[in-house]
C-alpha positions as CSV (number, residue, x, y, z in Angstrom):
1,M,0.0,0.0,0.0
2,R,1.5,3.3,-1.1
3,P,1.4,6.5,1.1
4,P,-1.3,9.0,0.2
5,R,-0.4,11.5,-2.4
6,L,-1.0,15.3,-2.5
7,L,-0.5,17.6,-5.4
8,A,-0.3,21.3,-4.5
9,V,-1.2,23.7,-7.3
10,D,-0.5,27.4,-6.9
11,D,1.0,30.0,-9.3
12,D,3.2,31.1,-6.4
13,P,5.8,28.3,-6.1
14,P,6.7,29.0,-2.5
15,S,3.0,28.6,-1.5
16,A,2.7,25.3,-3.4
17,E,5.9,24.0,-1.8
18,L,4.8,25.0,1.7
19,I,1.6,23.0,1.3
20,A,3.6,20.1,0.0
21,R,5.9,20.2,3.0
22,I,3.0,20.3,5.4
23,A,1.5,17.3,3.6
24,E,4.8,15.4,3.9
25,R,4.8,16.0,7.6
26,C,1.3,14.4,7.7
27,G,2.6,11.3,5.9
28,F,1.8,12.2,2.4
29,E,4.0,11.8,-0.7
30,S,3.6,15.3,-2.1
31,Y,4.3,17.2,-5.2
32,A,4.0,21.0,-6.0
33,T,3.5,22.8,-9.3
34,S,3.0,26.4,-10.3
35,D,2.0,25.6,-13.9
36,S,-1.8,25.4,-13.9
37,R,-1.8,24.4,-17.6
38,G,-0.2,21.1,-16.9
39,V,-2.1,20.1,-13.8
40,I,-4.5,17.7,-15.5
41,H,-1.6,15.7,-16.9
42,L,0.1,15.6,-13.5
43,V,-3.1,14.4,-12.0
44,A,-3.3,11.6,-14.5
45,A,0.4,10.6,-14.0
46,L,0.6,11.0,-10.2
47,Q,-3.0,9.9,-9.3
48,P,-3.0,12.1,-6.2
49,D,-5.5,11.4,-3.4
50,V,-5.7,15.1,-2.6
51,V,-5.3,18.2,-4.8
52,A,-4.7,21.5,-3.0
53,V,-5.6,24.3,-5.4
54,D,-5.4,28.1,-5.4
55,I,-8.5,29.8,-6.8
56,A,-7.0,32.6,-8.9
57,M,-4.3,31.3,-11.3
58,P,-3.2,32.5,-14.7
59,H,-4.2,30.3,-17.7
60,V,-6.5,27.8,-15.8
61,D,-8.4,29.0,-12.8
62,A,-9.9,26.7,-10.1
63,V,-13.3,26.4,-11.7
64,E,-11.8,25.4,-15.1
65,L,-9.5,22.9,-13.3
66,F,-12.6,21.5,-11.5
67,R,-14.2,21.0,-14.9
68,Q,-11.2,19.1,-16.1
69,L,-11.1,17.0,-13.0
70,V,-14.7,16.1,-13.4
71,Q,-14.1,15.1,-17.1
72,Q,-11.2,12.9,-15.8
73,R,-13.5,11.4,-13.1
74,Y,-11.1,12.4,-10.4
75,P,-12.1,10.5,-7.3
76,G,-10.0,12.3,-4.7
77,E,-10.4,15.3,-2.4
78,I,-10.0,18.9,-3.3
79,I,-8.6,21.4,-0.7
80,I,-8.9,25.1,-1.7
81,V,-6.1,27.3,-0.5
82,S,-6.4,31.0,-1.6
83,G,-5.8,34.6,-0.6
84,Q,-9.4,35.4,-1.6
85,D,-11.9,36.4,1.1
86,E,-14.0,33.8,3.0
87,Q,-17.1,34.4,0.9
88,M,-15.3,33.7,-2.3
89,L,-13.7,30.5,-0.7
90,A,-17.2,29.3,0.3
91,T,-18.6,30.1,-3.2
92,V,-15.8,28.2,-5.0
93,K,-16.1,25.3,-2.5
94,H,-19.8,25.1,-3.3
95,V,-19.1,25.1,-7.0
96,A,-16.7,22.2,-6.6
97,Q,-19.3,20.3,-4.6
98,A,-22.1,21.1,-7.1
99,M,-19.9,19.6,-9.8
100,G,-19.6,16.4,-7.9
101,L,-16.1,16.8,-6.5
102,L,-15.2,16.0,-2.9
103,C,-14.3,19.4,-1.4
104,N,-14.7,19.7,2.4
105,H,-12.0,22.2,3.1
106,A,-11.2,25.8,2.0
107,H,-8.4,27.7,3.7
108,Q,-7.4,31.3,3.4
109,K,-3.8,32.3,2.9
110,P,-1.5,32.7,4.6
111,V,-1.7,29.0,5.3
112,N,-2.4,28.1,8.9
113,Y,-0.2,25.1,9.6
114,G,-2.6,23.6,12.2
115,R,-5.7,23.9,10.1
116,M,-4.0,22.4,7.1
117,R,-2.6,19.5,9.1
118,E,-6.0,18.9,10.6
119,A,-7.7,18.9,7.1
120,L,-5.1,16.4,5.8
121,D,-5.4,14.2,8.9
122,V,-9.2,14.3,8.7
123,T,-9.1,13.4,5.0
124,R,-6.7,10.6,5.6
125,F,-8.5,9.1,8.6
126,Q,-12.0,9.3,7.1
127,G,-10.9,6.8,4.5
128,N,-10.9,9.3,1.7
129,V,-7.2,8.5,1.1
130,A,-5.5,5.2,0.5
């Protein structure tokens, strides 16, 4: 049995890498990317259990990425991590859920280590992750 995998997607590389490091400390095998155009190919290759995604990215925003994930029948969890306000986070989370994606967590930047670790632990222990 492989460790759970997380793919962090953020146009700000240090933000993506920070999320990946937090995930590693939670027992995840983690990857980070700042290229939103190639995310769907990474998802297909890596088969992550969790995708942590920023809302506002150049080229492919979160909602477009959600559409692509639905088309690929992505079965894993989505965690939204963005500098947008709480109302926007809730709206985008609702959009993801309405599209049929598993999205139970939305976090505002700067990333709160404790909340992110808690979200990853909950995801892992609820059986959503291998």
